[in-house]
N, C-alpha and C positions, 0 to 999 in steps of 0.2 A: 536405611535411605534418606541423603535430602531432597530438598524439594528443588533443588535443582538437577538433578535424573531422573525427576520426575517433571520437569518440564521438557530436556531433553528429550525423554521415551514419546509426548506427544509434540514434538517441534513442530512447526507450519513446513519447512525444506523438507523435511522424510515421510511428509503427507502427499503420499501420490496424487489423492482423491481432489487435492488444490490446486486449482489450478491457475486462481492466482488471492494471493495471502491478504486478499481485501473482498466486499462484499461487491459482487461486479457478474454482468450475462453479457454469454457470444455477444448479442444481440447490443446491449448497451456499449462493453470491449469494440464493436466494430462502428458506432458511433462516434467513438471518440476521438478512430483512429482516422475516420473522415476529415472529422473537424478538424485535427491536427492538420492534416493535409501532407505530410511529409514528399517533398521532394527530391525528384533523382539526385543523388550524391547528397543527400542532406548527412548535415551532422546530430546528433543524435544523444542526447546525454538524461540518463535515469538515479536522480539523486535519492540512494534506496530503495534500489532496484530491486535484494530480492536475489529472485533467480531468474528473474529478467524478462517474466512471459511478456509484457505488455512491452519492456523497449523492443524483444524479436518482433512483436507481433509489428510494430511500427517501420522498423530495418524493414522485413520483408514487404511493406506496402512501396517501397519506395526502392526504387532498379538503383543500383550503386550507392546505396545508403550505408550507414557505417552506423554504431549506435560502441557510447558509454557504460555501463552499471557498476556505479559505486554503495557497495556494501558492504558492512564491516563483519558481516554473519559468517565464518567459511564454512559450513554447511551448506549455505544458500550459493552461496559463489559457487562452490565446487557441483551445485547440482544446476547453477546454470551452464559452465564451462562442460559440462554435461550434455544438455539438451542445444545449448549453440553448434555443437558438433558434430552431432545426432542429424538436424538439420541443415547442415552445412554453411554456417553461418558461423562459422568459427575465426572463421579468416575478418569478419564483418564485425560481429560484436563480442568483445574486450571487459573483462570485468575489474578491477580497480579493490583491492582489498583496502579503502582508507575508506575515515569519515567523510562524511557527505560537506561536511563545511571547511574540509581540508583539500579536497579534488582544484590542483590549481588549473583545472583546465579552461579554453574560454571559447566567446564566438561560434557560437554551437547554434544551427536552427531552433531548433525542437529541444527543451530542457524540459526535465516530467517528474517531478515529486506528489507519490501519491502514499498519504499516510505518514510521513515522515519529520513532519516540520520541526519535530523534538531536534531532531538530528542537529540542529543549530539554537545557539545558546538562549539566544531571543527567539523560539517559540516563529508560530507565524509570520508576523512582519517581516524577522529576519531572514522566514526564510523564500518567502516574496521577491523582499530585496536583491537577497544573491544567485536568483530565480534569474529576474528581470539581468544581475550584469553576468549573469551565463551564452545568452543570445545576440545575436547580435542584431544588429538594429534589424527593426522587420520581421525579426523569429518569434517563434510561440515558445508559451511556456503552458504546462497540463499540470493542475494542482489538484490534491484531494486530498481534502484537508474533515474533519471533523468539525456539527453545530448542533446546537440546542433546537429537537425542532420543537418542542415546547419545554414551561420552565422543569429544569430537573426536582422531582424527588428527591428525598431521604436515599431510598429503595437504590435510583438509579446512581447516585452517586459512589452510595458504600457500592454496589455491581460494577463498578469501573474502575473504585479507588481512586475518583477525580474529588475538583472542585469546583464549584460554583461560576467563576471565573475564566476556570481550564479552557471553554468552551463559548462564543458568543452564537447571535441566529449570520443566518446564511448573507442575508443583505450585509451586516455587520463584514463578514467574509468577501463579500463582493467589494467594501466598500475599502476596506486593506489592501488589499487586487490592485485598488486605481491608485491607492495612496503612492503604490509603492512604482507607479507609474505606468503600470498592465493595464488593456483595458476588457471586459471578459464577454467573447465572440459567444458561447457557447455554458450554458448551468446545469447540470440535470445531479440529478439524485438518489441515491442510491435506492430500490422502492423494497415495502417488506420482505418481499418474498428472496430478493437474495442476500438480506440480510439474513433471511430461516436459515437457506442456502449452504451458507459463509459456513454461518455458527452452526449447525447443522452435519459438515462436512471438514470443518476443525477440530480443536480441545473436547468440543460432546462428543460428536457421533465417532471419529478415532479414539477419546480413552475410550466408549463403552464400548466399542466394536470391539476391542482391545483387550477389556477388563471380561467379555464374554468370550474369549477364546484363550484365556491367561485366569482360569477361576482361582489353581494352587499358588499363583507366581506371589513372590514374598512382598512385590510390588502393591499387590491387589488391592488394598484397601485405604491408600494412598492417594492413586491414581482416581478410583471412583471417588474416595472424597473430593479432590482435584473435579475432577467430570460434574460432580453434586456442585461444584459453589460456581462453579460458572455456567451451569443453566441457571441455579439463580439469581446470580447476579444477570442474566440473560431476559428469563421469559420471567423474573419477579422484580425484572430494573430498568434496566435501558433500552427493548425490547421498544420502540416510538420515541424511544427520550430522544438519542442520539442520532442524529441523520450522519450519513456524507457524504459530499458534496462536490464534483468534478469539473472543476472549470476551464474549460479552453479559451488561451487569455490572448490577448496579441498587444505587439510594444509599439 
């Protein structure tokens, strides 16, 4: 059985214990939505939307608002379309199975990208520039990206498969937004509990639950090894080192 098949078994879109595919609590999400303040009839785009939970919450917050979810993972798109239909939003939320950098739309009131800066060839600076270009004058941007909370150790870098230059400081992230013509209206950071619950619900917890329920399965050893690698990478590596910032930005 290949590594790809193990990853598919543990994929985020197929994990019904994940509401968000990011470290985020209900209270934190509500504060982000309030800060974005989508208005009646707002046009919203989420670049790298996954199954679009945050996009749907933003659309629900404003009467007549519509949303475009831009996502390349067909499993995530399928889950998003199913959720939109279940919540009566299938006429207001549309998913586009194209890369974020290739989406042609513009003039949005709000552009969102959480954990998807890698979708643009230039990473964070290019992502911020693209989001700025996607909104109308006076529009807002919600951008979620990683930063180093402290100098990364060798174990943290190994756990993430990262290099020291892959992320900068929180202040550096704010400065990059400013360089793209955006001003920070609200900056919040995922806390340790949000990270722990996310990791427990995602690969570590899901893999462990599956392994306990399927002790004789041919994939058992591979899944157990994948879970152990993730656990070691998180608890023995990047926990408390990699941060995730949510920036609500004005133009």
